[in-house]
PDB file of N, CA, C and O in Angstrom:
ATOM      1  N   UNK A   1     250.258 265.911  91.807  1.00  0.00           N
ATOM      2  CA  UNK A   1     249.019 265.495  92.706  1.00  0.00           C
ATOM      3  C   UNK A   1     248.156 264.578  91.986  1.00  0.00           C
ATOM      4  O   UNK A   1     248.005 264.762  90.778  1.00  0.00           O
ATOM      5  N   UNK A   2     247.631 263.715  92.504  1.00  0.00           N
ATOM      6  CA  UNK A   2     246.599 262.451  91.931  1.00  0.00           C
ATOM      7  C   UNK A   2     245.307 262.747  92.135  1.00  0.00           C
ATOM      8  O   UNK A   2     244.854 262.780  93.279  1.00  0.00           O
ATOM      9  N   UNK A   3     244.404 263.048  90.842  1.00  0.00           N
ATOM     10  CA  UNK A   3     242.777 263.326  91.295  1.00  0.00           C
ATOM     11  C   UNK A   3     242.208 262.296  91.728  1.00  0.00           C
ATOM     12  O   UNK A   3     242.262 261.133  91.328  1.00  0.00           O
ATOM     13  N   UNK A   4     241.471 262.920  92.844  1.00  0.00           N
ATOM     14  CA  UNK A   4     240.440 261.887  93.480  1.00  0.00           C
ATOM     15  C   UNK A   4     239.876 260.748  92.690  1.00  0.00           C
ATOM     16  O   UNK A   4     239.658 260.989  91.502  1.00  0.00           O
ATOM     17  N   UNK A   5     239.615 259.605  93.117  1.00  0.00           N
ATOM     18  CA  UNK A   5     238.615 258.506  92.163  1.00  0.00           C
ATOM     19  C   UNK A   5     237.540 258.843  92.184  1.00  0.00           C
ATOM     20  O   UNK A   5     237.071 259.579  93.052  1.00  0.00           O
ATOM     21  N   UNK A   6     236.800 258.282  91.041  1.00  0.00           N
ATOM     22  CA  UNK A   6     235.161 258.712  90.695  1.00  0.00           C
ATOM     23  C   UNK A   6     234.485 257.580  91.688  1.00  0.00           C
ATOM     24  O   UNK A   6     235.036 256.515  91.967  1.00  0.00           O
ATOM     25  N   UNK A   7     233.248 257.983  92.151  1.00  0.00           N
ATOM     26  CA  UNK A   7     232.777 256.707  92.696  1.00  0.00           C
ATOM     27  C   UNK A   7     231.805 255.712  91.537  1.00  0.00           C
ATOM     28  O   UNK A   7     230.962 255.940  90.669  1.00  0.00           O
ATOM     29  N   UNK A   8     232.467 254.554  92.096  1.00  0.00           N
ATOM     30  CA  UNK A   8     232.104 253.066  91.084  1.00  0.00           C
ATOM     31  C   UNK A   8     230.967 253.371  90.694  1.00  0.00           C
ATOM     32  O   UNK A   8     230.200 253.661  91.612  1.00  0.00           O
ATOM     33  N   UNK A   9     230.444 253.433  89.413  1.00  0.00           N
ATOM     34  CA  UNK A   9     229.148 253.792  88.988  1.00  0.00           C
ATOM     35  C   UNK A   9     228.490 252.032  88.467  1.00  0.00           C
ATOM     36  O   UNK A   9     227.380 251.794  87.993  1.00  0.00           O
ATOM     37  N   UNK A  10     229.410 251.212  88.710  1.00  0.00           N
ATOM     38  CA  UNK A  10     228.978 249.759  88.566  1.00  0.00           C
ATOM     39  C   UNK A  10     228.202 249.071  89.807  1.00  0.00           C
ATOM     40  O   UNK A  10     227.472 248.093  89.653  1.00  0.00           O
ATOM     41  N   UNK A  11     228.479 249.791  91.257  1.00  0.00           N
ATOM     42  CA  UNK A  11     227.541 249.509  92.022  1.00  0.00           C
ATOM     43  C   UNK A  11     227.071 251.020  92.711  1.00  0.00           C
ATOM     44  O   UNK A  11     227.668 251.675  93.565  1.00  0.00           O
ATOM     45  N   UNK A  12     225.868 251.298  92.063  1.00  0.00           N
ATOM     46  CA  UNK A  12     225.513 253.040  92.691  1.00  0.00           C
ATOM     47  C   UNK A  12     224.583 252.630  94.018  1.00  0.00           C
ATOM     48  O   UNK A  12     224.173 251.529  94.385  1.00  0.00           O
ATOM     49  N   UNK A  13     224.459 253.628  94.443  1.00  0.00           N
ATOM     50  CA  UNK A  13     223.690 254.062  95.924  1.00  0.00           C
ATOM     51  C   UNK A  13     222.281 253.941  95.410  1.00  0.00           C
ATOM     52  O   UNK A  13     221.933 254.825  94.626  1.00  0.00           O
ATOM     53  N   UNK A  14     221.374 252.965  95.725  1.00  0.00           N
ATOM     54  CA  UNK A  14     219.874 252.925  95.400  1.00  0.00           C
ATOM     55  C   UNK A  14     218.947 253.209  96.706  1.00  0.00           C
ATOM     56  O   UNK A  14     219.362 252.832  97.802  1.00  0.00           O
ATOM     57  N   UNK A  15     217.858 253.785  96.612  1.00  0.00           N
ATOM     58  CA  UNK A  15     216.870 253.509  97.427  1.00  0.00           C
ATOM     59  C   UNK A  15     215.929 252.833  97.538  1.00  0.00           C
ATOM     60  O   UNK A  15     215.203 253.135  96.590  1.00  0.00           O
ATOM     61  N   UNK A  16     215.353 251.901  98.256  1.00  0.00           N
ATOM     62  CA  UNK A  16     214.341 250.901  98.600  1.00  0.00           C
ATOM     63  C   UNK A  16     213.344 251.748  99.166  1.00  0.00           C
ATOM     64  O   UNK A  16     213.481 252.019 100.358  1.00  0.00           O
ATOM     65  N   UNK A  17     212.234 252.284  98.467  1.00  0.00           N
ATOM     66  CA  UNK A  17     210.882 252.498  99.054  1.00  0.00           C
ATOM     67  C   UNK A  17     209.886 251.646  99.822  1.00  0.00           C
ATOM     68  O   UNK A  17     209.896 250.496  99.383  1.00  0.00           O
ATOM     69  N   UNK A  18     209.277 251.771 100.531  1.00  0.00           N
ATOM     70  CA  UNK A  18     208.214 250.643 100.730  1.00  0.00           C
ATOM     71  C   UNK A  18     206.984 250.773 100.188  1.00  0.00           C
ATOM     72  O   UNK A  18     206.450 251.872 100.035  1.00  0.00           O
ATOM     73  N   UNK A  19     206.393 249.545  99.826  1.00  0.00           N
ATOM     74  CA  UNK A  19     205.099 249.712  98.977  1.00  0.00           C
ATOM     75  C   UNK A  19     203.830 249.885  99.780  1.00  0.00           C
ATOM     76  O   UNK A  19     202.692 250.105  99.364  1.00  0.00           O
ATOM     77  N   UNK A  20     204.292 249.732 101.090  1.00  0.00           N
ATOM     78  CA  UNK A  20     202.952 249.717 102.091  1.00  0.00           C
ATOM     79  C   UNK A  20     202.634 251.464 102.186  1.00  0.00           C
ATOM     80  O   UNK A  20     201.829 251.841 103.038  1.00  0.00           O
ATOM     81  N   UNK A  21     203.156 252.260 101.475  1.00  0.00           N
ATOM     82  CA  UNK A  21     202.753 253.633 101.507  1.00  0.00           C
ATOM     83  C   UNK A  21     203.168 254.356 102.726  1.00  0.00           C
ATOM     84  O   UNK A  21     202.657 255.443 102.997  1.00  0.00           O
ATOM     85  N   UNK A  22     204.118 253.780 103.517  1.00  0.00           N
ATOM     86  CA  UNK A  22     204.449 254.479 104.690  1.00  0.00           C
ATOM     87  C   UNK A  22     205.553 255.346 104.573  1.00  0.00           C
ATOM     88  O   UNK A  22     206.012 255.929 105.555  1.00  0.00           O
ATOM     89  N   UNK A  23     206.087 255.490 103.237  1.00  0.00           N
ATOM     90  CA  UNK A  23     207.318 256.472 102.970  1.00  0.00           C
ATOM     91  C   UNK A  23     208.764 255.920 103.625  1.00  0.00           C
ATOM     92  O   UNK A  23     209.804 256.573 103.547  1.00  0.00           O
ATOM     93  N   UNK A  24     208.670 254.723 104.226  1.00  0.00           N
ATOM     94  CA  UNK A  24     209.696 254.531 104.987  1.00  0.00           C
ATOM     95  C   UNK A  24     211.200 253.799 103.822  1.00  0.00           C
ATOM     96  O   UNK A  24     210.987 252.890 103.020  1.00  0.00           O
ATOM     97  N   UNK A  25     212.019 254.180 103.933  1.00  0.00           N
ATOM     98  CA  UNK A  25     213.325 253.725 102.832  1.00  0.00           C
ATOM     99  C   UNK A  25     214.379 253.224 103.643  1.00  0.00           C
ATOM    100  O   UNK A  25     214.720 253.649 104.747  1.00  0.00           O
ATOM    101  N   UNK A  26     215.063 251.894 102.730  1.00  0.00           N
ATOM    102  CA  UNK A  26     216.466 251.656 103.031  1.00  0.00           C
ATOM    103  C   UNK A  26     217.319 252.176 102.112  1.00  0.00           C
ATOM    104  O   UNK A  26     216.846 252.503 101.024  1.00  0.00           O
ATOM    105  N   UNK A  27     218.440 252.315 102.317  1.00  0.00           N
ATOM    106  CA  UNK A  27     219.289 252.790 101.348  1.00  0.00           C
ATOM    107  C   UNK A  27     220.321 251.612 101.323  1.00  0.00           C
ATOM    108  O   UNK A  27     220.744 251.146 102.381  1.00  0.00           O
ATOM    109  N   UNK A  28     220.744 251.111 100.041  1.00  0.00           N
ATOM    110  CA  UNK A  28     221.764 250.078  99.976  1.00  0.00           C
ATOM    111  C   UNK A  28     222.439 250.431  98.445  1.00  0.00           C
ATOM    112  O   UNK A  28     222.052 251.364  97.742  1.00  0.00           O
ATOM    113  N   UNK A  29     223.641 249.385  98.049  1.00  0.00           N
ATOM    114  CA  UNK A  29     223.964 249.324  97.157  1.00  0.00           C
ATOM    115  C   UNK A  29     223.727 248.313  96.197  1.00  0.00           C
ATOM    116  O   UNK A  29     223.560 247.224  96.747  1.00  0.00           O
ATOM    117  N   UNK A  30     223.654 248.274  95.007  1.00  0.00           N
ATOM    118  CA  UNK A  30     223.574 247.136  94.083  1.00  0.00           C
ATOM    119  C   UNK A  30     224.330 246.824  93.029  1.00  0.00           C
ATOM    120  O   UNK A  30     224.696 247.873  92.500  1.00  0.00           O
ATOM    121  N   UNK A  31     224.799 245.751  92.387  1.00  0.00           N
ATOM    122  CA  UNK A  31     225.827 245.788  91.363  1.00  0.00           C
ATOM    123  C   UNK A  31     224.636 245.752  90.392  1.00  0.00           C
ATOM    124  O   UNK A  31     223.622 245.057  90.453  1.00  0.00           O
ATOM    125  N   UNK A  32     225.056 246.801  89.353  1.00  0.00           N
ATOM    126  CA  UNK A  32     224.261 246.935  87.962  1.00  0.00           C
ATOM    127  C   UNK A  32     224.351 245.887  87.116  1.00  0.00           C
ATOM    128  O   UNK A  32     223.331 245.398  86.630  1.00  0.00           O
ATOM    129  N   UNK A  33     225.805 245.328  86.787  1.00  0.00           N
ATOM    130  CA  UNK A  33     225.806 244.243  86.030  1.00  0.00           C
ATOM    131  C   UNK A  33     224.887 243.049  85.951  1.00  0.00           C
ATOM    132  O   UNK A  33     224.241 242.558  85.025  1.00  0.00           O
ATOM    133  N   UNK A  34     225.082 242.657  87.580  1.00  0.00           N
ATOM    134  CA  UNK A  34     223.913 241.476  87.897  1.00  0.00           C
ATOM    135  C   UNK A  34     222.619 241.715  88.026  1.00  0.00           C
ATOM    136  O   UNK A  34     221.901 240.723  87.894  1.00  0.00           O
ATOM    137  N   UNK A  35     221.883 243.145  88.335  1.00  0.00           N
ATOM    138  CA  UNK A  35     220.743 243.236  88.233  1.00  0.00           C
ATOM    139  C   UNK A  35     220.337 244.560  87.752  1.00  0.00           C
ATOM    140  O   UNK A  35     220.116 245.582  88.402  1.00  0.00           O
ATOM    141  N   UNK A  36     220.284 244.362  86.568  1.00  0.00           N
ATOM    142  CA  UNK A  36     220.412 245.917  85.507  1.00  0.00           C
ATOM    143  C   UNK A  36     218.785 246.511  85.605  1.00  0.00           C
ATOM    144  O   UNK A  36     218.593 247.616  85.099  1.00  0.00           O
ATOM    145  N   UNK A  37     217.712 245.859  86.191  1.00  0.00           N
ATOM    146  CA  UNK A  37     216.433 246.296  85.861  1.00  0.00           C
ATOM    147  C   UNK A  37     216.251 246.286  87.536  1.00  0.00           C
ATOM    148  O   UNK A  37     216.913 245.560  88.278  1.00  0.00           O
ATOM    149  N   UNK A  38     215.148 247.303  88.013  1.00  0.00           N
ATOM    150  CA  UNK A  38     214.572 247.697  89.046  1.00  0.00           C
ATOM    151  C   UNK A  38     214.591 246.262  90.229  1.00  0.00           C
ATOM    152  O   UNK A  38     214.210 245.157  89.842  1.00  0.00           O
ATOM    153  N   UNK A  39     215.038 246.469  91.530  1.00  0.00           N
ATOM    154  CA  UNK A  39     215.007 245.738  92.501  1.00  0.00           C
ATOM    155  C   UNK A  39     214.183 245.647  93.324  1.00  0.00           C
ATOM    156  O   UNK A  39     213.972 246.673  93.971  1.00  0.00           O
ATOM    157  N   UNK A  40     213.446 244.526  93.627  1.00  0.00           N
ATOM    158  CA  UNK A  40     212.481 244.380  94.715  1.00  0.00           C
ATOM    159  C   UNK A  40     212.945 243.411  95.907  1.00  0.00           C
ATOM    160  O   UNK A  40     213.281 242.248  95.680  1.00  0.00           O
ATOM    161  N   UNK A  41     212.941 243.901  97.034  1.00  0.00           N
ATOM    162  CA  UNK A  41     213.334 243.179  98.248  1.00  0.00           C
ATOM    163  C   UNK A  41     212.265 243.006  99.000  1.00  0.00           C
ATOM    164  O   UNK A  41     211.426 243.906  98.960  1.00  0.00           O
ATOM    165  N   UNK A  42     212.023 241.892  99.825  1.00  0.00           N
ATOM    166  CA  UNK A  42     211.138 241.723 100.918  1.00  0.00           C
ATOM    167  C   UNK A  42     211.886 241.959 102.254  1.00  0.00           C
ATOM    168  O   UNK A  42     212.818 241.283 102.690  1.00  0.00           O
ATOM    169  N   UNK A  43     211.308 243.044 102.822  1.00  0.00           N
ATOM    170  CA  UNK A  43     212.180 243.567 104.043  1.00  0.00           C
ATOM    171  C   UNK A  43     211.207 244.368 104.947  1.00  0.00           C
ATOM    172  O   UNK A  43     210.181 244.933 104.567  1.00  0.00           O
ATOM    173  N   UNK A  44     211.795 244.314 106.445  1.00  0.00           N
ATOM    174  CA  UNK A  44     210.852 244.962 107.377  1.00  0.00           C
ATOM    175  C   UNK A  44     210.511 246.368 107.266  1.00  0.00           C
ATOM    176  O   UNK A  44     211.414 247.173 107.037  1.00  0.00           O
ATOM    177  N   UNK A  45     209.353 246.742 107.397  1.00  0.00           N
ATOM    178  CA  UNK A  45     208.838 247.985 107.607  1.00  0.00           C
ATOM    179  C   UNK A  45     208.403 248.346 108.891  1.00  0.00           C
ATOM    180  O   UNK A  45     207.245 248.072 109.208  1.00  0.00           O
ATOM    181  N   UNK A  46     209.233 248.984 109.771  1.00  0.00           N
ATOM    182  CA  UNK A  46     209.021 249.290 111.116  1.00  0.00           C
ATOM    183  C   UNK A  46     207.755 250.173 111.114  1.00  0.00           C
ATOM    184  O   UNK A  46     206.938 249.776 111.944  1.00  0.00           O
ATOM    185  N   UNK A  47     207.386 251.188 110.461  1.00  0.00           N
ATOM    186  CA  UNK A  47     205.863 251.907 110.702  1.00  0.00           C
ATOM    187  C   UNK A  47     204.773 250.731 110.241  1.00  0.00           C
ATOM    188  O   UNK A  47     203.814 250.545 110.990  1.00  0.00           O
ATOM    189  N   UNK A  48     204.864 250.149 109.356  1.00  0.00           N
ATOM    190  CA  UNK A  48     203.848 249.252 109.210  1.00  0.00           C
ATOM    191  C   UNK A  48     203.845 247.899 110.267  1.00  0.00           C
ATOM    192  O   UNK A  48     202.939 247.075 110.393  1.00  0.00           O
ATOM    193  N   UNK A  49     204.928 247.939 110.857  1.00  0.00           N
ATOM    194  CA  UNK A  49     205.357 246.471 111.684  1.00  0.00           C
ATOM    195  C   UNK A  49     204.939 245.396 110.841  1.00  0.00           C
ATOM    196  O   UNK A  49     204.051 244.702 111.336  1.00  0.00           O
ATOM    197  N   UNK A  50     205.316 245.084 109.760  1.00  0.00           N
ATOM    198  CA  UNK A  50     205.229 243.864 109.006  1.00  0.00           C
ATOM    199  C   UNK A  50     206.402 243.840 107.686  1.00  0.00           C
ATOM    200  O   UNK A  50     206.850 244.897 107.241  1.00  0.00           O
ATOM    201  N   UNK A  51     206.729 242.786 107.263  1.00  0.00           N
ATOM    202  CA  UNK A  51     207.349 242.456 106.162  1.00  0.00           C
ATOM    203  C   UNK A  51     206.629 243.087 104.620  1.00  0.00           C
ATOM    204  O   UNK A  51     205.516 242.721 104.243  1.00  0.00           O
ATOM    205  N   UNK A  52     207.278 243.836 104.038  1.00  0.00           N
ATOM    206  CA  UNK A  52     206.353 244.132 102.810  1.00  0.00           C
ATOM    207  C   UNK A  52     207.344 244.349 101.608  1.00  0.00           C
ATOM    208  O   UNK A  52     208.503 244.650 101.893  1.00  0.00           O
ATOM    209  N   UNK A  53     207.018 244.232 100.412  1.00  0.00           N
ATOM    210  CA  UNK A  53     208.223 244.685  99.096  1.00  0.00           C
ATOM    211  C   UNK A  53     208.608 245.946  99.325  1.00  0.00           C
ATOM    212  O   UNK A  53     207.782 246.827  99.562  1.00  0.00           O
ATOM    213  N   UNK A  54     210.150 246.206  99.269  1.00  0.00           N
ATOM    214  CA  UNK A  54     210.351 247.559  98.981  1.00  0.00           C
ATOM    215  C   UNK A  54     210.950 247.521  97.517  1.00  0.00           C
ATOM    216  O   UNK A  54     211.604 246.549  97.139  1.00  0.00           O
ATOM    217  N   UNK A  55     210.674 248.739  96.613  1.00  0.00           N
ATOM    218  CA  UNK A  55     210.979 248.852  95.484  1.00  0.00           C
ATOM    219  C   UNK A  55     211.919 249.634  95.234  1.00  0.00           C
ATOM    220  O   UNK A  55     211.925 250.684  95.877  1.00  0.00           O
ATOM    221  N   UNK A  56     213.105 249.380  94.153  1.00  0.00           N
ATOM    222  CA  UNK A  56     214.080 250.427  94.273  1.00  0.00           C
ATOM    223  C   UNK A  56     213.543 251.729  93.362  1.00  0.00           C
ATOM    224  O   UNK A  56     212.753 251.661  92.420  1.00  0.00           O
ATOM    225  N   UNK A  57     214.179 252.919  93.891  1.00  0.00           N
ATOM    226  CA  UNK A  57     213.971 254.184  92.807  1.00  0.00           C
ATOM    227  C   UNK A  57     214.955 254.780  93.211  1.00  0.00           C
ATOM    228  O   UNK A  57     215.524 254.665  94.297  1.00  0.00           O
ATOM    229  N   UNK A  58     215.315 255.800  91.874  1.00  0.00           N
ATOM    230  CA  UNK A  58     216.295 256.196  91.700  1.00  0.00           C
ATOM    231  C   UNK A  58     216.618 257.368  92.012  1.00  0.00           C
ATOM    232  O   UNK A  58     217.758 257.776  91.790  1.00  0.00           O
TER     233      UNK A  58
END
């Protein structure tokens, strides 16, 4: 029997939380080799109904 493969830690799952304070989050994966520090993406927050910065939290 072959042991199950471990989840690849080069591409971890991260949560992107809205900076608008609504508590809305996106879940995505990122390449840790290309983006070693915290990621910030500008995405749509449906609670605030506008585009805001989403910051990575682990």
